[in-house]
Structure formats: structure tokens, C-alpha cells
DSSP file (Angstrom, degrees, kcal/mol; ACC not computed):
  #  RESIDUE AA STRUCTURE BP1 BP2  ACC     N-H-->O    O-->H-N    N-H-->O    O-->H-N    TCO  KAPPA ALPHA  PHI   PSI    X-CA   Y-CA   Z-CA
    1    1 A X              0   0    0      0, 0.0     2,-0.1     0, 0.0     0, 0.0   0.000 360.0 360.0 360.0 127.5    0.0    0.0    0.0
    2    2 A X     >  -     0   0    0      1,-0.1     4,-1.5     0, 0.0     5,-0.1  -0.368 360.0-102.7 -90.9 172.5    1.4    3.3   -1.1
    3    3 A X  H  > S+     0   0    0      1,-0.2     4,-1.5     2,-0.2     5,-0.1   0.843 122.6  58.0 -62.4 -33.5    1.1    6.7    0.5
    4    4 A X  H  > S+     0   0    0      1,-0.2     4,-1.6     2,-0.2     3,-0.3   0.919 102.7  52.7 -63.6 -43.3   -1.5    7.6   -2.2
    5    5 A X  H  > S+     0   0    0      1,-0.2     4,-0.6     2,-0.2    -1,-0.2   0.861 108.9  50.4 -60.9 -34.5   -3.6    4.6   -1.2
    6    6 A X  H  < S+     0   0    0     -4,-1.5     4,-0.4     1,-0.2    -1,-0.2   0.807 111.8  47.9 -72.0 -29.3   -3.6    5.9    2.4
    7    7 A X  H  X S+     0   0    0     -4,-1.5     4,-2.1    -3,-0.3     3,-0.3   0.710  91.1  80.9 -84.7 -21.2   -4.6    9.4    1.3
    8    8 A X  H  X S+     0   0    0     -4,-1.6     4,-2.6     1,-0.2     5,-0.2   0.902  89.3  51.8 -56.7 -47.1   -7.5    8.4   -1.0
    9    9 A X  H  X S+     0   0    0     -4,-0.6     4,-2.8     1,-0.2    -1,-0.2   0.906 110.1  50.0 -58.8 -38.1  -10.1    7.9    1.9
   10   10 A X  H  > S+     0   0    0     -4,-0.4     4,-2.5    -3,-0.3    -1,-0.2   0.888 110.1  50.6 -65.9 -37.8   -9.3   11.3    3.2
   11   11 A X  H  X S+     0   0    0     -4,-2.1     4,-2.7     2,-0.2    -2,-0.2   0.938 112.2  46.5 -63.1 -46.9   -9.7   12.8   -0.2
   12   12 A X  H  X S+     0   0    0     -4,-2.6     4,-2.5     1,-0.2     5,-0.3   0.931 113.2  48.8 -62.6 -45.8  -13.1   11.1   -0.7
   13   13 A X  H  X S+     0   0    0     -4,-2.8     4,-2.6    -5,-0.2     5,-0.2   0.916 112.5  49.0 -60.6 -42.6  -14.3   12.2    2.8
   14   14 A X  H  X S+     0   0    0     -4,-2.5     4,-3.3    -5,-0.2     5,-0.2   0.934 111.4  48.6 -62.9 -46.2  -13.2   15.7    2.1
   15   15 A X  H  X S+     0   0    0     -4,-2.7     4,-2.1     2,-0.2    -2,-0.2   0.926 115.5  43.0 -63.6 -45.3  -14.9   15.9   -1.3
   16   16 A X  H  X S+     0   0    0     -4,-2.5     4,-1.8     2,-0.2    -1,-0.2   0.923 117.9  46.6 -65.5 -42.7  -18.2   14.5    0.0
   17   17 A X  H  X S+     0   0    0     -4,-2.6     4,-3.2    -5,-0.3     5,-0.3   0.907 111.4  50.9 -65.3 -41.9  -18.0   16.7    3.2
   18   18 A X  H  X S+     0   0    0     -4,-3.3     4,-2.6    -5,-0.2    -1,-0.2   0.892 108.0  53.4 -64.3 -39.3  -17.1   19.8    1.2
   19   19 A X  H  X S+     0   0    0     -4,-2.1     4,-0.7    -5,-0.2    -1,-0.2   0.907 115.6  39.7 -60.8 -41.6  -20.0   19.3   -1.1
   20   20 A X  H >X S+     0   0    0     -4,-1.8     4,-1.0     2,-0.2     3,-0.7   0.937 119.9  43.0 -74.1 -48.1  -22.4   19.0    1.8
   21   21 A X  H 3X S+     0   0    0     -4,-3.2     4,-3.0     1,-0.2     5,-0.2   0.811 103.4  69.0 -69.0 -28.9  -20.9   21.8    3.9
   22   22 A X  H 3X S+     0   0    0     -4,-2.6     4,-2.6    -5,-0.3    -1,-0.2   0.838  95.3  54.9 -58.9 -33.8  -20.5   24.0    0.8
   23   23 A X  H <X S+     0   0    0     -4,-0.7     4,-2.1    -3,-0.7    -1,-0.2   0.935 111.3  43.7 -64.5 -45.1  -24.3   24.4    0.7
   24   24 A X  H  X S+     0   0    0     -4,-1.0     4,-2.7     2,-0.2    -2,-0.2   0.927 114.5  49.5 -65.9 -44.7  -24.4   25.6    4.2
   25   25 A X  H  X S+     0   0    0     -4,-3.0     4,-2.6     1,-0.2    -2,-0.2   0.901 111.1  50.1 -62.0 -40.6  -21.4   27.9    3.7
   26   26 A X  H  X S+     0   0    0     -4,-2.6     4,-2.2    -5,-0.2    -1,-0.2   0.899 110.9  48.8 -64.0 -40.8  -22.9   29.3    0.6
   27   27 A X  H  X S+     0   0    0     -4,-2.1     4,-2.2     2,-0.2    -2,-0.2   0.924 113.2  46.5 -65.2 -44.9  -26.2   30.0    2.3
   28   28 A X  H  X S+     0   0    0     -4,-2.7     4,-2.6     1,-0.2     5,-0.2   0.906 111.4  52.4 -63.2 -40.7  -24.4   31.7    5.2
   29   29 A X  H  X S+     0   0    0     -4,-2.6     4,-2.5    -5,-0.2    -2,-0.2   0.903 108.0  51.4 -61.9 -41.2  -22.3   33.7    2.8
   30   30 A X  H  X S+     0   0    0     -4,-2.2     4,-2.4     2,-0.2    -1,-0.2   0.927 110.7  48.6 -60.4 -45.4  -25.4   34.9    1.0
   31   31 A X  H  X S+     0   0    0     -4,-2.2     4,-2.5     1,-0.2    -2,-0.2   0.906 112.1  47.8 -62.5 -42.7  -27.0   36.0    4.3
   32   32 A X  H  X S+     0   0    0     -4,-2.6     4,-2.5     2,-0.2    -1,-0.2   0.894 110.9  51.9 -66.0 -39.8  -23.8   37.9    5.4
   33   33 A X  H  X S+     0   0    0     -4,-2.5     4,-2.5    -5,-0.2    -2,-0.2   0.925 111.1  46.9 -62.1 -44.7  -23.6   39.6    2.0
   34   34 A X  H  X S+     0   0    0     -4,-2.4     4,-2.3     2,-0.2    -2,-0.2   0.921 112.1  50.5 -63.4 -43.5  -27.2   40.7    2.2
   35   35 A X  H  X S+     0   0    0     -4,-2.5     4,-2.7     1,-0.2     5,-0.4   0.895 110.6  50.0 -61.9 -39.3  -26.6   42.0    5.8
   36   36 A X  H  X>S+     0   0    0     -4,-2.5     4,-2.0     2,-0.2     5,-1.6   0.918 109.5  50.8 -65.3 -43.1  -23.6   43.9    4.6
   37   37 A X  H  <5S+     0   0    0     -4,-2.5     6,-2.2     1,-0.2     5,-0.3   0.907 114.7  44.2 -59.5 -40.8  -25.5   45.5    1.8
   38   38 A X  H  <5S+     0   0    0     -4,-2.3    -2,-0.2     4,-0.2    -1,-0.2   0.930 125.9  27.5 -71.4 -45.7  -28.2   46.5    4.1
   39   39 A X  H  <5S+     0   0    0     -4,-2.7    -3,-0.2    -5,-0.2    -2,-0.2   0.917 129.5  30.0 -88.5 -45.8  -26.1   47.9    7.0
   40   40 A X  T  <5S+     0   0    0     -4,-2.0    -3,-0.2    -5,-0.4    -2,-0.1   0.930 126.1  37.5 -84.9 -47.5  -22.8   49.0    5.5
   41   41 A X  S   <S-     0   0    0     -5,-1.6    -3,-0.2     2,-0.1    -1,-0.1   0.648  99.4-128.5 -82.3 -14.9  -23.7   50.1    2.0
   42   42 A X        +     0   0    0     -6,-0.4     2,-0.5     1,-0.3    -4,-0.2   0.698  54.9 149.2  76.9  17.4  -27.0   51.6    3.0
   43   43 A X        -     0   0    0     -6,-2.2     2,-0.6    -7,-0.2    -1,-0.3  -0.742  41.5-138.0 -86.4 128.2  -28.9   49.7    0.4
   44   44 A X        +     0   0    0     -2,-0.5     2,-0.5    -3,-0.1    -6,-0.1  -0.765  27.3 171.4 -92.5 122.0  -32.4   49.0    1.6
   45   45 A X        -     0   0    0     -2,-0.6     5,-0.1   -11,-0.1    -7,-0.0  -0.988  34.1-122.7-125.7 120.8  -33.8   45.5    0.8
   46   46 A X    >>  -     0   0    0     -2,-0.5     4,-1.0     1,-0.1     3,-1.0  -0.280  20.6-120.2 -61.4 148.4  -37.0   44.6    2.4
   47   47 A X  H >> S+     0   0    0      1,-0.3     4,-1.5     2,-0.2     3,-0.5   0.866 112.4  59.2 -57.7 -38.6  -36.9   41.5    4.6
   48   48 A X  H 3> S+     0   0    0      1,-0.2     4,-2.1     2,-0.2    -1,-0.3   0.817  98.6  59.4 -63.7 -28.2  -39.5   39.8    2.4
   49   49 A X  H <> S+     0   0    0     -3,-1.0     4,-2.9     2,-0.2    -1,-0.2   0.866 101.1  54.5 -67.8 -34.7  -37.3   40.1   -0.6
   50   50 A X  H <X S+     0   0    0     -4,-1.0     4,-2.7    -3,-0.5     5,-0.2   0.907 108.6  48.9 -63.5 -40.8  -34.6   38.1    1.2
   51   51 A X  H  X S+     0   0    0     -4,-1.5     4,-2.6     2,-0.2    -2,-0.2   0.918 112.6  47.9 -64.2 -43.1  -37.1   35.3    1.7
   52   52 A X  H  X S+     0   0    0     -4,-2.1     4,-2.3     2,-0.2    -2,-0.2   0.926 113.8  46.7 -63.3 -45.7  -38.1   35.5   -2.0
   53   53 A X  H  X S+     0   0    0     -4,-2.9     4,-2.2     2,-0.2    -2,-0.2   0.930 113.8  47.6 -64.2 -45.4  -34.5   35.4   -3.2
   54   54 A X  H  X S+     0   0    0     -4,-2.7     4,-2.4     1,-0.2    -2,-0.2   0.922 112.2  49.9 -61.8 -44.0  -33.6   32.5   -0.9
   55   55 A X  H  X S+     0   0    0     -4,-2.6     4,-2.7    -5,-0.2    -1,-0.2   0.881 109.1  52.5 -61.1 -38.2  -36.6   30.6   -1.9
   56   56 A X  H  X S+     0   0    0     -4,-2.3     4,-2.5     2,-0.2    -1,-0.2   0.896 108.6  49.6 -65.5 -39.7  -35.7   31.2   -5.6
   57   57 A X  H  X S+     0   0    0     -4,-2.2     4,-2.3     2,-0.2    -2,-0.2   0.928 112.4  47.6 -64.1 -44.4  -32.2   29.8   -5.0
   58   58 A X  H  X S+     0   0    0     -4,-2.4     4,-2.5     1,-0.2    -2,-0.2   0.915 112.7  49.1 -62.2 -43.0  -33.6   26.7   -3.3
   59   59 A X  H  X S+     0   0    0     -4,-2.7     4,-2.7     1,-0.2    -2,-0.2   0.893 110.4  50.9 -63.8 -39.9  -36.1   26.3   -6.1
   60   60 A X  H  X S+     0   0    0     -4,-2.5     4,-2.3     2,-0.2    -2,-0.2   0.906 111.5  47.5 -65.0 -41.7  -33.4   26.6   -8.7
   61   61 A X  H  X S+     0   0    0     -4,-2.3     4,-2.3     2,-0.2    -2,-0.2   0.922 113.9  47.3 -64.9 -43.5  -31.2   24.0   -7.0
   62   62 A X  H  X S+     0   0    0     -4,-2.5     4,-2.5     2,-0.2    -2,-0.2   0.909 111.9  50.1 -64.4 -42.4  -34.1   21.6   -6.7
   63   63 A X  H  X S+     0   0    0     -4,-2.7     4,-2.7     2,-0.2    -1,-0.2   0.890 109.8  51.3 -63.8 -39.0  -35.1   22.1  -10.3
   64   64 A X  H  X S+     0   0    0     -4,-2.3     4,-2.6     2,-0.2    -2,-0.2   0.930 110.7  48.4 -63.3 -44.5  -31.6   21.5  -11.4
   65   65 A X  H  X S+     0   0    0     -4,-2.3     4,-2.1     2,-0.2    -2,-0.2   0.906 111.9  49.5 -60.9 -42.0  -31.5   18.3   -9.4
   66   66 A X  H  X S+     0   0    0     -4,-2.5     4,-3.4     2,-0.2     5,-0.2   0.918 110.6  50.2 -61.8 -44.2  -34.8   17.2  -10.9
   67   67 A X  H  X S+     0   0    0     -4,-2.7     4,-2.3     1,-0.2     6,-0.3   0.923 110.1  50.1 -59.9 -45.7  -33.5   17.9  -14.4
   68   68 A X  H  <>S+     0   0    0     -4,-2.6     5,-2.0     1,-0.2     6,-0.8   0.889 115.9  42.8 -61.5 -39.0  -30.4   15.9  -13.7
   69   69 A X  H ><5S+     0   0    0     -4,-2.1     3,-1.2     3,-0.2    -2,-0.2   0.927 113.1  50.9 -73.1 -44.7  -32.5   13.0  -12.5
   70   70 A X  H 3<5S+     0   0    0     -4,-3.4    -2,-0.2     1,-0.3    -3,-0.2   0.888 117.9  37.6 -61.9 -41.1  -35.2   13.2  -15.2
   71   71 A X  T 3<5S-     0   0    0     -4,-2.3    -1,-0.3    -5,-0.2    -2,-0.2   0.192 108.6-121.1 -99.5  16.7  -32.7   13.2  -18.1
   72   72 A X  T <>5 +     0   0    0     -3,-1.2     4,-2.4     1,-0.1    -3,-0.2   0.789  62.1 146.0  54.2  35.0  -30.3   10.7  -16.4
   73   73 A X  H  ><S+     0   0    0     -5,-2.0     4,-2.4    -6,-0.3     5,-0.2   0.927  72.7  47.0 -67.8 -43.6  -27.4   13.1  -16.5
   74   74 A X  H  > S+     0   0    0     -6,-0.8     4,-2.6     2,-0.2     5,-0.2   0.919 112.4  51.0 -63.8 -42.1  -26.0   11.8  -13.2
   75   75 A X  H  > S+     0   0    0     -7,-0.3     4,-2.4     1,-0.2    -2,-0.2   0.915 112.3  46.2 -60.7 -44.3  -26.4    8.2  -14.4
   76   76 A X  H  X S+     0   0    0     -4,-2.4     4,-2.5     2,-0.2    -1,-0.2   0.871 111.5  51.9 -68.0 -35.7  -24.6    9.0  -17.6
   77   77 A X  H  X S+     0   0    0     -4,-2.4     4,-2.4     2,-0.2    -2,-0.2   0.926 112.2  45.1 -65.9 -43.9  -21.9   10.9  -15.8
   78   78 A X  H  X S+     0   0    0     -4,-2.6     4,-2.8     2,-0.2    -2,-0.2   0.899 112.8  51.5 -66.8 -39.4  -21.3    7.9  -13.5
   79   79 A X  H  X S+     0   0    0     -4,-2.4     4,-2.3    -5,-0.2    -2,-0.2   0.925 110.6  48.3 -61.6 -44.5  -21.4    5.5  -16.4
   80   80 A X  H  X S+     0   0    0     -4,-2.5     4,-2.3     1,-0.2     5,-0.4   0.916 112.5  49.2 -60.5 -43.1  -18.8    7.6  -18.2
   81   81 A X  H  X>S+     0   0    0     -4,-2.4     4,-2.5     1,-0.2     5,-1.4   0.916 111.3  49.0 -63.6 -43.3  -16.7    7.7  -15.1
   82   82 A X  H  <5S+     0   0    0     -4,-2.8     8,-0.4     1,-0.2    -1,-0.2   0.877 116.3  42.6 -64.6 -37.4  -16.9    3.9  -14.6
   83   83 A X  H  <5S+     0   0    0     -4,-2.3    -1,-0.2    -5,-0.2    -2,-0.2   0.810 128.7  24.6 -80.4 -30.3  -16.0    3.2  -18.3
   84   84 A X  H  <5S+     0   0    0     -4,-2.3    -3,-0.2    -5,-0.2    -2,-0.2   0.710 130.5  31.0-109.6 -24.9  -13.2    5.7  -18.7
   85   85 A X  T  <5S+     0   0    0     -4,-2.5     2,-0.8    -5,-0.4    -3,-0.2   0.739 111.4  57.4-107.6 -28.5  -11.8    6.4  -15.3
   86   86 A X     >< +     0   0    0     -5,-1.4     4,-1.7    -4,-0.2     3,-0.3  -0.769  52.3 173.2-111.6  87.7  -12.2    3.1  -13.3
   87   87 A X  H  > S+     0   0    0     -2,-0.8     4,-2.2     1,-0.2    -1,-0.2   0.782  78.1  61.8 -65.6 -26.2  -10.5    0.2  -15.1
   88   88 A X  H  > S+     0   0    0      2,-0.2     4,-2.2     1,-0.2    -1,-0.2   0.939 106.1  44.5 -64.4 -46.0  -11.2   -2.1  -12.2
   89   89 A X  H  > S+     0   0    0     -3,-0.3     4,-2.4     1,-0.2    -2,-0.2   0.884 111.9  53.1 -65.8 -38.6  -15.0   -1.8  -12.6
   90   90 A X  H  X S+     0   0    0     -4,-1.7     4,-2.1    -8,-0.4    -1,-0.2   0.897 109.2  49.4 -62.8 -40.2  -14.7   -2.1  -16.4
   91   91 A X  H  X S+     0   0    0     -4,-2.2     4,-2.6     2,-0.2    -2,-0.2   0.903 109.8  51.0 -65.8 -41.4  -12.8   -5.4  -15.9
   92   92 A X  H  X S+     0   0    0     -4,-2.2     4,-2.5     1,-0.2    -2,-0.2   0.916 109.4  51.3 -61.6 -42.1  -15.4   -6.7  -13.5
   93   93 A X  H  X S+     0   0    0     -4,-2.4     4,-2.0     1,-0.2    -2,-0.2   0.909 110.9  47.5 -61.2 -43.4  -18.1   -5.8  -16.0
   94   94 A X  H  X S+     0   0    0     -4,-2.1     4,-2.2     2,-0.2    -1,-0.2   0.900 111.3  51.6 -64.5 -40.5  -16.3   -7.7  -18.8
   95   95 A X  H  X S+     0   0    0     -4,-2.6     4,-2.4     1,-0.2    -2,-0.2   0.908 109.1  49.6 -63.4 -42.3  -15.7  -10.7  -16.5
   96   96 A X  H  X S+     0   0    0     -4,-2.5     4,-2.6     2,-0.2    -1,-0.2   0.897 109.5  52.4 -63.4 -40.3  -19.4  -10.9  -15.6
   97   97 A X  H  X S+     0   0    0     -4,-2.0     4,-2.1     2,-0.2    -2,-0.2   0.915 110.6  47.3 -62.2 -42.9  -20.3  -10.7  -19.3
   98   98 A X  H  X S+     0   0    0     -4,-2.2     4,-2.3     2,-0.2    -2,-0.2   0.911 111.7  50.6 -64.8 -42.4  -18.0  -13.6  -20.0
   99   99 A X  H  X S+     0   0    0     -4,-2.4     4,-2.0     1,-0.2    -2,-0.2   0.919 110.1  50.1 -62.6 -43.7  -19.4  -15.6  -17.1
  100  100 A X  H  X>S+     0   0    0     -4,-2.6     5,-2.5     1,-0.2     4,-0.8   0.904 110.2  50.4 -60.4 -42.0  -22.9  -15.0  -18.3
  101  101 A X  H ><5S+     0   0    0     -4,-2.1     3,-0.6     1,-0.2    -1,-0.2   0.917 111.1  48.3 -62.8 -43.3  -22.0  -16.2  -21.8
  102  102 A X  H 3<5S+     0   0    0     -4,-2.3    -1,-0.2     1,-0.2    -2,-0.2   0.830 114.1  46.4 -67.6 -31.8  -20.4  -19.4  -20.5
  103  103 A X  H 3<5S-     0   0    0     -4,-2.0    -1,-0.2    -5,-0.2    -2,-0.2   0.558 113.0-119.8 -85.8  -8.1  -23.5  -20.1  -18.3
  104  104 A X  T <<5 +     0   0    0     -4,-0.8     2,-0.5    -3,-0.6    -3,-0.2   0.747  57.5 155.1  76.7  24.4  -25.8  -19.4  -21.2
  105  105 A X      < -     0   0    0     -5,-2.5     2,-0.3    -6,-0.2    -1,-0.3  -0.749  30.5-150.8 -87.4 124.7  -27.6  -16.5  -19.4
  106  106 A X              0   0    0     -2,-0.5    -5,-0.0     1,-0.1    -1,-0.0  -0.723 360.0 360.0 -96.5 146.9  -29.1  -14.1  -21.8
  107  107 A X              0   0    0     -2,-0.3    -1,-0.1     0, 0.0    -2,-0.0   0.463 360.0 360.0 -82.0 360.0  -29.6  -10.4  -20.9
């Protein structure tokens, strides 16, 4: 096992964690930016507008996720990744196909 193999779990944990925490950090950043605009710059934004803007951002994110699911974009991205980036998975897939052929199992 190389040093890279030891670091891979930490990389994966960081990437998944950053993706999740990034949503919270982005939301907090948005709130702080709006508060700064209101207090420091003297720009008046009614409170209800913040709710509308935040709701619009949430709706846009949800719609994007729905679009990705409806048109199988995530599925195609993972498939592309499995076929081009992960040779181990590709080899397993080929092995299963050969085993099915030898057993006479049709797809």
C-alpha cells in the first residue's frame, strides 16, 4: 500500500463533506452579503425580498436536481466515469459478461 492509497479515503471524505458543507457555507455567505449590503452600503432591501430570493435559489437548486434525475445526467456521468476512469470496474463488467455467456444466461 502506497502513501497515495492511504490518502484516498481522506480525499473522498473531504470531497463529500465539502459538497455538503458547501451548501451551508454558501447560504451563510449569502446572508452575510445581504446583511452587509443593508447595513454598510446603506442599500435597503425589504426582509420579504430576502425570503423570496432565498426561496428562488432553493427552487433553482431543486429544479436542477430534478432535471439531472429526469434526463439521467447523473447516471450518464457515473457510467462515463466507470467506463473511462475506473478500469477495475470495467474489468469486472467484462468478467461478468464472459461468465454469463459461459453459463448461457441471456440479458
